[in-house]
Every structure is written in structure tokens, then in C-alpha cells.
C-alpha positions as CSV (number, residue, x, y, z in Angstrom):
1,M,100.9,91.9,115.0
2,C,98.2,94.1,113.4
3,R,95.1,95.9,114.4
4,D,92.9,94.3,111.7
5,I,93.6,90.6,111.1
6,D,91.3,90.3,108.1
7,L,92.8,93.3,106.4
8,A,96.3,92.2,107.2
9,R,95.7,88.7,105.9
10,S,94.4,90.0,102.6
11,V,97.7,91.6,101.6
12,F,99.6,88.3,101.8
13,P,99.7,85.7,99.0
14,V,97.0,83.0,99.1
15,E,99.5,80.2,99.7
16,M,100.8,81.9,102.9
17,R,97.3,82.5,104.3
18,A,96.6,78.8,104.5
19,D,99.8,77.8,106.2
20,P,100.1,78.8,109.9
21,E,103.8,78.0,109.8
22,K,104.4,80.7,107.2
23,L,101.9,83.3,108.5
24,A,100.7,83.8,112.0
25,L,98.7,87.0,112.8
26,C,97.8,88.3,116.2
27,K,95.7,91.4,117.0
28,G,97.3,94.2,119.0
29,D,98.4,97.8,119.1
30,V,101.8,99.3,119.7
31,T,100.3,101.6,122.4
32,D,99.1,98.6,124.4
33,P,102.0,97.0,126.2
34,T,100.0,93.8,127.0
35,S,99.3,93.0,123.4
36,L,102.9,93.9,122.5
37,S,104.2,91.5,125.1
38,A,102.0,88.7,123.7
39,A,103.3,89.4,120.2
40,I,107.0,89.6,121.1
41,D,107.3,86.7,123.5
42,G,108.9,83.8,121.6
43,V,110.2,85.6,118.5
44,S,113.8,86.0,117.5
45,A,113.5,89.3,115.7
46,V,111.1,92.3,115.4
47,I,110.4,94.3,112.3
48,S,108.6,97.5,113.4
49,V,106.9,99.5,110.6
50,H,104.2,101.2,112.7
51,G,103.5,104.9,112.4
52,T,100.8,107.6,112.6
53,F,99.4,110.5,110.8
54,H,98.6,113.3,113.3
55,A,98.1,116.8,112.0
56,T,99.0,119.7,114.3
57,P,96.0,121.7,115.4
58,L,96.5,125.4,114.3
59,Y,96.3,126.8,117.8
60,K,99.2,124.6,118.9
61,L,101.5,126.3,116.4
62,L,101.2,129.5,118.3
63,I,101.5,128.4,122.0
64,P,104.8,127.4,123.4
65,I,103.9,123.8,124.3
66,F,106.3,122.5,121.7
67,W,109.1,123.1,124.3
68,R,107.9,120.0,126.1
69,T,109.8,116.8,125.0
70,H,107.5,114.5,127.0
71,A,103.8,114.0,126.8
72,P,102.0,117.0,125.2
73,L,99.8,119.0,127.7
74,N,96.4,117.3,128.3
75,C,97.0,114.9,125.4
76,E,95.4,111.5,125.9
77,D,95.2,110.7,122.2
78,V,97.3,107.5,121.9
79,T,97.7,108.2,118.1
80,H,99.9,111.2,118.8
81,P,103.5,110.7,117.6
82,Y,104.7,111.0,121.2
83,Y,103.0,107.7,122.0
84,T,103.4,105.8,118.7
85,N,106.9,106.9,117.7
86,Y,108.5,107.2,121.1
87,V,106.7,105.6,124.0
88,A,105.9,102.5,121.9
89,M,109.6,102.1,121.0
90,Q,110.4,102.3,124.7
91,D,108.0,99.4,125.3
92,I,109.2,97.4,122.3
93,V,112.9,97.7,123.3
94,S,112.1,96.9,127.0
95,L,110.1,93.8,126.0
96,C,112.8,92.7,123.5
97,E,115.4,92.9,126.3
98,K,113.0,90.9,128.6
99,Y,112.4,88.1,126.0
100,D,116.0,88.0,124.7
101,V,115.1,89.2,121.2
102,K,118.3,89.7,119.3
103,K,117.3,92.2,116.6
104,V,114.9,95.0,116.0
105,V,114.4,96.5,112.5
106,R,112.7,99.9,112.7
107,L,111.3,102.0,109.9
108,T,111.5,105.8,110.2
109,G,112.4,108.2,107.4
110,L,115.1,110.2,105.7
111,S,113.9,113.4,107.5
112,C,115.4,111.9,110.7
113,A,118.8,112.6,109.3
114,M,118.1,116.3,108.8
115,P,119.3,118.8,111.5
116,P,116.6,120.5,113.5
117,Y,117.0,123.8,111.6
118,H,116.5,122.2,108.1
119,P,113.3,123.7,106.5
120,V,111.9,120.3,105.6
121,S,112.4,119.1,109.2
122,V,110.8,122.2,110.6
123,L,107.9,121.9,108.1
124,F,107.2,118.3,108.9
125,N,107.4,118.7,112.6
126,A,105.2,121.8,112.5
127,L,102.5,120.2,110.5
128,L,102.6,116.6,111.9
129,S,102.8,117.1,115.7
130,F,106.6,116.8,115.9
131,S,106.5,113.3,114.3
132,G,110.1,113.6,113.2
133,R,111.3,114.6,116.6
134,Y,109.6,111.7,118.3
135,H,110.9,109.3,115.6
136,R,114.5,110.5,116.4
137,M,113.8,110.0,120.1
138,G,112.5,106.5,119.3
139,E,115.6,105.7,117.3
140,E,117.8,106.8,120.2
141,V,116.0,104.5,122.5
142,L,116.7,101.6,120.2
143,R,120.3,102.4,119.4
144,S,121.2,102.9,123.1
145,S,120.2,99.4,124.0
146,D,123.2,97.2,124.8
147,K,121.1,94.0,124.6
148,V,119.2,94.4,121.3
149,G,120.8,94.8,117.9
150,S,119.3,97.5,115.8
151,F,118.8,98.2,112.1
152,I,117.0,101.4,111.2
153,L,115.6,102.0,107.7
154,R,115.2,105.6,106.6
155,P,113.4,105.7,103.3
156,G,112.1,108.9,101.6
157,G,108.8,109.0,99.8
158,L,107.2,105.6,99.7
159,S,105.6,104.4,96.4
160,D,103.6,101.4,95.2
161,A,105.2,101.6,91.8
162,V,107.1,98.6,90.5
163,R,110.8,99.2,89.9
164,D,112.4,98.3,86.5
165,P,115.8,96.9,87.7
166,E,117.4,97.8,84.3
167,K,116.6,101.5,84.7
168,T,116.3,102.0,88.4
169,K,118.5,100.6,91.2
170,L,118.3,100.4,95.0
171,Q,120.7,102.5,97.0
172,V,121.6,101.9,100.6
173,D,123.8,104.3,102.6
174,F,124.9,103.5,106.1
175,S,125.5,107.1,106.9
176,G,121.8,107.2,107.4
177,A,121.4,110.2,105.1
178,L,120.5,110.7,101.4
179,P,119.3,113.7,99.5
180,P,115.5,114.2,99.5
181,P,113.0,113.3,98.2
182,G,114.4,109.8,98.2
183,R,111.5,108.1,96.5
184,I,111.5,104.3,96.9
185,G,109.1,101.4,96.5
186,R,107.4,99.7,99.5
187,A,108.4,96.3,98.1
188,D,112.1,97.2,98.2
189,V,111.8,98.5,101.7
190,A,110.2,95.3,102.7
191,D,113.0,93.3,101.1
192,L,115.6,95.3,103.0
193,A,113.8,94.8,106.3
194,V,113.7,91.0,105.8
195,A,117.3,91.0,104.7
196,A,118.3,92.9,107.9
197,V,117.1,89.9,109.8
198,T,118.1,87.0,107.6
199,D,121.4,88.2,106.0
200,P,124.3,86.6,108.1
201,R,126.4,89.7,107.4
202,L,123.8,91.7,109.3
203,A,122.2,89.2,111.7
204,G,125.0,86.7,112.3
205,E,127.4,86.5,115.2
206,G,129.9,89.3,115.0
207,A,127.6,91.4,112.7
208,S,127.2,95.1,113.4
209,S,124.5,95.6,115.9
210,D,123.9,99.3,115.2
211,L,123.2,100.2,111.5
212,V,121.2,103.1,110.1
213,A,120.4,102.9,106.4
214,G,119.3,105.7,104.3
215,V,117.5,104.1,101.3
216,R,116.2,105.3,98.0
217,W,115.9,104.4,94.3
218,V,118.5,105.8,91.9
219,G,118.3,106.2,88.1
220,E,115.1,106.8,86.3
221,V,112.6,107.7,88.9
222,A,109.4,109.6,88.1
223,P,109.0,112.6,88.0
224,K,112.8,113.2,87.7
225,T,116.1,111.3,87.8
226,Q,117.4,110.5,91.3
227,G,121.1,110.1,92.1
228,D,123.5,108.0,90.0
229,I,122.3,104.5,89.0
230,G,125.9,103.3,89.5
231,D,125.4,103.8,93.3
232,G,122.7,101.2,93.5
233,G,122.2,97.5,93.3
234,S,119.5,95.4,91.4
235,T,118.4,93.6,94.6
236,A,118.4,94.3,98.3
237,E,121.3,91.9,98.9
238,E,123.4,93.6,96.2
239,A,122.6,97.1,97.5
240,L,123.5,96.0,101.1
241,S,126.8,94.5,99.8
242,M,127.7,97.8,98.2
243,A,126.8,99.7,101.3
244,L,128.9,97.4,103.6
245,E,131.9,97.9,101.4
246,Q,131.8,101.6,101.9
247,K,132.0,101.2,105.7
248,K,130.0,104.3,106.6
249,V,128.6,104.8,110.0
250,A,125.7,107.0,111.0
251,P,126.2,109.5,113.8
252,P,124.2,109.0,117.0
253,S,120.5,109.7,116.8
254,V,120.7,112.3,119.4
255,A,117.2,113.9,119.6
256,N,117.7,117.2,121.2
257,G,114.1,118.1,121.8
258,K,114.9,121.7,122.8
259,A,116.8,122.3,119.5
260,F,113.8,121.2,117.5
261,A,111.6,123.5,119.6
262,L,113.9,126.4,119.2
263,F,114.0,126.3,115.4
264,H,110.3,125.5,115.3
265,G,109.7,128.7,117.3
266,I,112.0,130.8,115.1
267,Y,110.4,129.7,111.8
268,V,106.8,129.7,113.0
269,Y,106.8,132.9,115.0
270,S,108.8,134.7,112.2
271,F,106.2,133.5,109.6
272,F,103.3,134.8,111.7
273,A,105.1,138.1,112.5
274,I,105.7,138.7,108.8
275,L,102.1,137.7,108.0
276,G,100.8,140.1,110.6
277,K,103.0,142.9,109.4
278,L,101.7,142.4,105.8
279,A,98.2,142.3,107.0
280,F,98.7,145.6,109.0
281,F,100.3,147.2,105.9
282,A,97.5,146.1,103.6
283,G,94.9,147.2,106.1
284,S,96.5,150.7,106.5
285,K,96.4,151.1,102.7
286,I,93.0,149.5,102.0
287,L,91.0,150.6,105.0
288,P,91.0,154.4,104.3
289,R,89.8,153.7,100.8
290,V,87.0,151.5,102.0
291,M,86.0,154.1,104.6
292,G,86.0,156.8,101.9
293,L,83.7,154.7,99.7
294,L,81.4,154.1,102.6
295,R,81.1,157.8,103.3
296,R,79.9,158.5,99.8
297,F,76.9,156.2,100.4
298,V,76.1,157.5,103.9
């Protein structure tokens, strides 16, 4: 499912575009339950990579609406993370349960593993309309379903660069957390998403139905080395094998909205308090000099 069929078709190889058995596209939007229902009905698995970029208006940094964990006040913008990252996941999970879909693969990000007080988490949430908080809430909706298996991918910074498998490997960690920035190629994330559906160790009978994977490149990664190359595999399958052997389990994706709001308030209000104090101090020193200069010309 995509919003622009022509654009979506253009990114696939030519041989796939001409074969309806290999590629079938339908137009829709994750904020529209009707189009979601049409797309999900009849499939055996869902790979959800939707997201949004929604900058926070400056005035919303200062008023206490961030305490609300449900719909933002007077917000009818369906591109807001509340609707795309959280409400859309509620609809997807509900429809998957309705149509007996066995597996949902969801793409979020490494910042979802960070506690609410982490500076990176606070910064991203402050600037991007609490996108991280609503991602965490969407993860919890998916992981709490007892009818749909989940596989959550948490990459760091996405890149279009091509990985050299001799110098750079792919790391998967089922604790769900890896050190930032966690740069990784989009092609490797796509391979992992497909493997989560097709690999019998992950999708077969008896396979784990609740996995959260922190993923990144390790080895020579521009602009600086990331991790230990020995912790990664050359392919998605090899990286998954190494991660399964470690038998790590991610903690629950409990999205305590009030905790995010608390630390957002502490950081943001402290920043503006310090900024105001500096402005007052500067004004008290500079203003008398400016007034003195003005009196000389009056």
C-alpha cells in the first residue's frame, strides 16, 4: 500500500513491475482505516514502514499541552505523530486480528530504546511533536496483541550508501538497544524486514512472536568506526543467526507518556529559564550603556 502508485512502482526493478504476481500496489493511507482494511484483507503478513516528519511549533514548547498522551488539543492534522505512529498502529493491529494476519513487522528507531530522560530522546520529542513517544505507544499496541506476532526493527540513522561486506557488517541485537548513532543502510533494513517474515526461525510455528531488534552497521562506517565488526554478519540471515544465539530479550515497550512529558518540561523550561536569565543579565549590563550613548546625542 502506498500514497502514490506511480512513484512507488518506479523504485522496484523493471522485471517486477510487469508481473502482477510479484508486485501488486494499492493506493491508501495509514490514517484511513477503509484503505487499510482493503490492503490488509487477504495477506499473511504486514511490513509497516510508514512514518512522518512533523516539526513542533515553537509556541507548543512552552505551553503544557505535552502532558496529554492522547490527541493534541485542537489538532486535526492527520500527519501528526499521534495519528501516524500511534492511532494508525491501533488500526493496523485491529485489522490484522480481524483478518487473521499472523505477523506484523514494524519499523521505528533506536531512540525508542532510550529512557524518557535521555537528552537525545528529549531533543527528538521536543523538536518532532513527540514522535518518539508515539512510536513507543505504537510499539506497545503491537507487542500487547495476543493474536498477532510482532517483529520490531529499530535502526539508527538510515543511509542510501552501499555497504562493503568485507569492511562493514550488519549487527542485530534483540535487546532492542544499540549505541547511537547506529548508522545503517536502507537496503539492509529492507532485507531484515523481509527475513522477519520469511525466515522459518522467526515466522514458523513455534517461533518467537515478540522480537525487538536494534540494528546497525559495525566496522568501517563513515564518518567514524561503529562498534566491533566481529559482532555483525555479512548478510541479514547471518546477522539474525548471531542475534538468536545470544538469546537476548527486549524489555516491554512501556510508553509512560507522563514520564516523557515530565522530562520534556524539566529540560525545556530549564533551558528557557537560563536563556531568560542570561538575557536579563545582558540587558542589565548593556542597556545603561546604550542609554548613556543616547543621552549624549539628545
